[in-house]
C-alpha positions in Angstrom: 0.0 0.0 0.0 1.4 3.4 -1.0 2.4 5.8 1.8 2.1 8.9 -0.5 -1.0 11.0 0.2 -3.6 11.0 -2.6 -3.5 14.8 -2.9 0.2 14.6 -3.9 -0.5 12.3 -6.8 -1.0 15.0 -9.4 1.9 17.2 -8.3 4.4 17.6 -11.1 8.0 16.7 -10.3 10.4 19.5 -9.7 12.3 20.4 -12.9 16.0 19.4 -13.0 18.4 22.1 -12.2 20.0 23.5 -15.4 23.3 21.9 -16.1 26.4 24.0 -16.0 28.1 24.5 -19.3 31.5 25.5 -20.5 34.1 26.2 -17.8 31.5 25.6 -15.0 30.9 22.1 -16.2 34.5 21.1 -15.7 35.7 19.5 -12.6 38.6 20.9 -10.6 40.9 18.3 -12.0 39.8 19.1 -15.6 40.3 22.8 -14.9 43.8 22.1 -13.7 44.6 20.3 -16.9 43.3 23.1 -19.0 45.1 25.9 -17.1 48.4 24.0 -17.0 48.2 23.1 -20.7 47.4 26.7 -21.6 50.3 28.1 -19.5 52.8 25.6 -20.9 51.5 26.3 -24.5 52.0 30.0 -23.9 55.7 29.3 -23.0 56.1 27.2 -26.1 54.6 29.9 -28.3 56.9 32.5 -26.8 59.9 30.3 -27.5 58.9 29.4 -31.1 56.7 32.1 -32.5 57.6 35.4 -30.9 61.3 35.7 -31.9 60.1 35.7 -35.5 58.0 38.8 -34.7 61.0 40.8 -33.4 61.3 44.1 -35.2 65.1 44.1 -35.4 68.1 41.9 -35.3 68.9 41.6 -31.5 72.7 42.0 -32.2 72.4 45.0 -34.6 74.3 47.9 -33.2 73.2 51.5 -33.8 75.2 54.0 -31.7 73.1 56.9 -32.9 70.1 55.4 -31.2 71.8 54.3 -27.9 69.9 54.6 -24.6 66.6 55.6 -26.1 63.9 55.3 -23.4 60.6 53.3 -23.9 57.9 54.8 -26.0 55.9 56.3 -23.1 59.0 58.3 -22.0 59.7 61.8 -23.2 62.4 60.8 -25.7 60.8 57.5 -26.6 59.9 56.5 -30.1 57.5 54.0 -31.7 60.5 52.5 -33.5 61.8 51.1 -30.2 58.9 50.3 -28.0 60.9 49.3 -25.0 63.9 51.5 -25.7 67.5 50.6 -26.7 70.6 49.6 -24.8 74.0 51.2 -24.5 74.9 50.0 -28.0 71.6 51.0 -29.6 70.2 47.5 -29.8 66.5 47.1 -29.5 65.5 45.9 -26.1 62.2 44.3 -27.2 64.0 42.3 -29.9 66.6 41.1 -27.4 63.9 40.0 -24.9 62.0 38.0 -27.5 65.1 36.3 -28.8 66.3 35.7 -25.2 63.1 34.0 -24.4 63.8 31.3 -27.0 67.3 30.6 -25.7 66.3 30.6 -22.0 63.3 28.3 -22.6 65.2 25.9 -24.9 68.1 25.6 -22.4 65.6 25.0 -19.6 63.8 22.2 -21.6 67.1 20.6 -22.6 68.4 20.5 -19.0 65.2 19.1 -17.7 65.2 16.4 -20.3 68.8 15.3 -19.7 68.8 15.5 -15.9 65.3 13.8 -15.7 66.4 10.9 -17.9 69.5 10.1 -15.9 67.9 10.7 -12.5 64.9 8.5 -13.3 67.3 5.7 -14.4 69.3 5.9 -11.2 66.2 6.1 -9.0 64.6 3.1 -10.7 67.7 1.0 -10.3 68.2 2.1 -6.6 64.5 1.6 -5.6 64.0 -1.7 -7.4 67.3 -3.4 -6.7 67.6 -2.4 -3.0 70.3 -3.6 -0.7 73.9 -2.7 -1.5 73.0 -1.3 -4.9 70.5 1.1 -3.3 73.0 2.1 -0.6 75.8 2.7 -3.0 73.7 4.8 -5.4 72.2 6.9 -2.6 75.6 7.6 -1.1 76.7 8.7 -4.6 73.7 11.1 -4.7 74.5 12.3 -1.2 78.1 13.1 -2.1 77.0 15.0 -5.2 74.4 17.0 -3.3 77.1 18.0 -0.8 78.8 20.2 -3.4 77.3 23.7 -3.7 75.3 23.7 -7.0 76.3 27.1 -8.2 80.0 26.5 -7.4 80.0 23.2 -9.2 78.4 24.8 -12.3 81.0 27.6 -12.2 83.9 25.1 -12.0 82.5 23.1 -15.0 82.0 26.2 -17.1 85.4 27.6 -16.3 87.1 24.3 -17.3 85.0 23.6 -20.4 84.3 27.2 -21.5 81.1 29.2 -21.5 78.3 28.6 -24.0 74.8 27.2 -24.3 76.0 23.6 -24.6 78.2 23.7 -21.6 75.5 25.5 -19.6 73.1 22.6 -20.4 75.8 20.1 -19.3 76.6 22.0 -16.1 73.0 22.4 -15.0 72.1 18.9 -15.9 75.0 17.5 -13.8 73.8 19.6 -11.0 70.1 18.7 -11.2 69.7 14.9 -11.7 69.9 14.1 -7.9 66.4 15.4 -7.1 64.9 13.1 -9.7 66.8 10.1 -8.4 65.7 10.7 -4.8 62.0 11.3 -5.8 61.8 8.3 -8.1 63.5 6.0 -5.6 61.0 6.9 -2.9 58.1 6.3 -5.2 59.5 3.0 -6.4 60.0 1.8 -2.8 56.4 2.5 -2.0 55.0 1.0 -5.2 57.0 -2.1 -5.0 55.2 -3.2 -1.8 51.8 -3.2 -3.5 50.2 -6.6 -4.1 50.2 -6.5 -7.9 54.0 -6.0 -8.0 54.5 -8.9 -5.7 52.2 -11.0 -7.8 54.1 -10.2 -10.9 57.3 -11.2 -9.2 55.8 -14.5 -8.0 54.7 -15.5 -11.5 58.2 -15.0 -12.8 57.9 -11.6 -14.6 61.3 -10.2 -15.5 62.6 -7.1 -13.7 62.6 -5.0 -16.9 58.9 -5.9 -17.6 57.9 -5.0 -14.0 59.7 -1.7 -14.2 58.3 -0.7 -17.6 54.8 -2.1 -17.4 53.9 -1.8 -13.7 56.2 0.7 -11.9 57.0 3.3 -14.5 53.4 4.3 -15.2 52.9 5.1 -11.5 55.8 7.6 -11.7 54.1 9.9 -14.3 52.2 12.1 -11.9 55.1 13.1 -9.5 57.6 13.1 -12.3 55.7 15.6 -14.5 55.1 17.9 -11.6 58.8 17.8 -10.6 60.0 18.4 -14.1 57.9 21.5 -14.4 59.1 22.9 -11.1 62.7 22.1 -12.1 62.2 24.0 -15.3 61.6 27.2 -13.3 64.8 26.5 -11.3 66.8 26.0 -14.4 65.7 29.2 -16.0 66.8 31.1 -12.9 70.1 29.2 -12.7 70.8 29.9 -16.4 70.1 33.6 -15.9 72.4 33.7 -12.8 75.3 32.0 -14.7 74.9 34.4 -17.7 74.7 37.3 -15.3 78.0 36.2 -13.8 79.6 36.1 -17.3 80.2 32.3 -17.5 77.0 31.3 -19.2 75.7 32.5 -22.6 78.1 34.8 -24.3 77.6 37.5 -26.9 76.5 37.7 -29.7 74.0 35.2 -28.3 71.1 36.7 -26.3 70.1 35.8 -22.8 67.9 37.5 -20.2 70.6 37.1 -17.6 73.2 38.6 -19.9 71.0 41.6 -20.6 70.4 42.2 -16.8 74.2 42.1 -16.4 74.7 44.7 -19.2 72.1 47.0 -17.6 73.3 46.9 -14.0 75.6 49.9 -14.6 72.7 52.0 -16.0 70.1 51.4 -13.3 69.8 55.2 -12.5 70.1 56.6 -16.0 68.5 53.8 -18.1 66.3 51.7 -15.8 64.7 49.8 -18.7 67.9 47.9 -19.6 67.8 45.6 -16.6 64.1 46.0 -15.6 62.4 44.4 -18.7 64.7 41.3 -18.9 64.3 40.9 -15.1 60.5 41.1 -15.4 60.7 38.5 -18.2 62.5 36.1 -15.9 60.1 36.6 -13.1 57.0 36.2 -15.3 58.3 33.0 -16.8 59.0 31.5 -13.4 55.6 32.6 -12.2 53.9 30.9 -15.2 55.8 27.7 -14.7 55.0 27.6 -11.0 51.3 28.2 -11.6 51.3 25.4 -14.2 53.1 23.0 -11.7 50.5 23.8 -9.1 47.6 23.0 -11.5 49.3 19.9 -12.6 49.6 18.7 -9.0 45.9 19.2 -8.5 45.1 17.4 -11.8 47.5 14.4 -11.2 47.2 13.8 -7.5 45.0 10.7 -6.7 43.8 12.3 -3.5 42.6 15.3 -5.4 40.8 13.0 -7.9 39.0 11.3 -4.9 37.9 14.7 -3.6 36.7 15.7 -7.0 34.7 12.5 -7.4 33.1 13.0 -3.9 32.1 16.5 -4.7 30.5 15.5 -8.0 28.7 12.6 -6.3 27.3 14.9 -3.6 26.2 17.4 -6.2 24.5 14.7 -8.2 22.6 13.4 -5.1 21.4 16.9 -4.2 19.7 17.4 -7.6 
């Protein structure tokens, strides 16, 4: 027998709440993916496309136009929107070309150091025992050396240049990947499906590639993005000290060094390259934060719970 009163039988059901569309329809994890992808795509466009839009050759010297201020200053001209340096070179063109070199060096260093560090971390975490102890002591010894000092020694011995900068920074950055990957491998190896694979006779290479390596994607991607920001700062510091990128190549750190003697008379020489470095690091850190939200399993569980609660309340 129904417990619903007869007078409620003809009441129309409440209409469904209108579904959100567009950005509102995305979950927090999906929004994280979109924002991170947009920020990283912006950096890629800056490195690939914008240098082609530079109005002048960044190395072209024009002494008659030296130290022109930006366009909004009293002596500024539209021909040089961000002014010129002490040799008459266009600041905007140098910033655009410096973006390509700084971003490419950062990407190359991250690729090299991550490849070697992941290999060491996989071997240490999976092998364990004396192999793990030996590799981790090697990492500890390497970490004991000051990073900037080690890079300076390498660059002084091998000579400055983009290639040696990549080598020096890669040798100084692989340890963080080794430690992170080792800790993840140690935790994943205790899971039942890894033990089952070992019990049925699966080879170590297959276990690493098919079962352990996919679990490393989330922390590895986030770490690589964060390390990219650190490498951009490190490259700028080395170029500022005069042992990194050398003229006629263009680097933001090199331009900051060239403008440090003109801070009171031509503030734009060091300000705009410095702002470019800060903006790049900020974009990368924001992308890393969004990637962490998108890749963290705990955040996925929270997102699933919120969507389930919202669906029940409708």
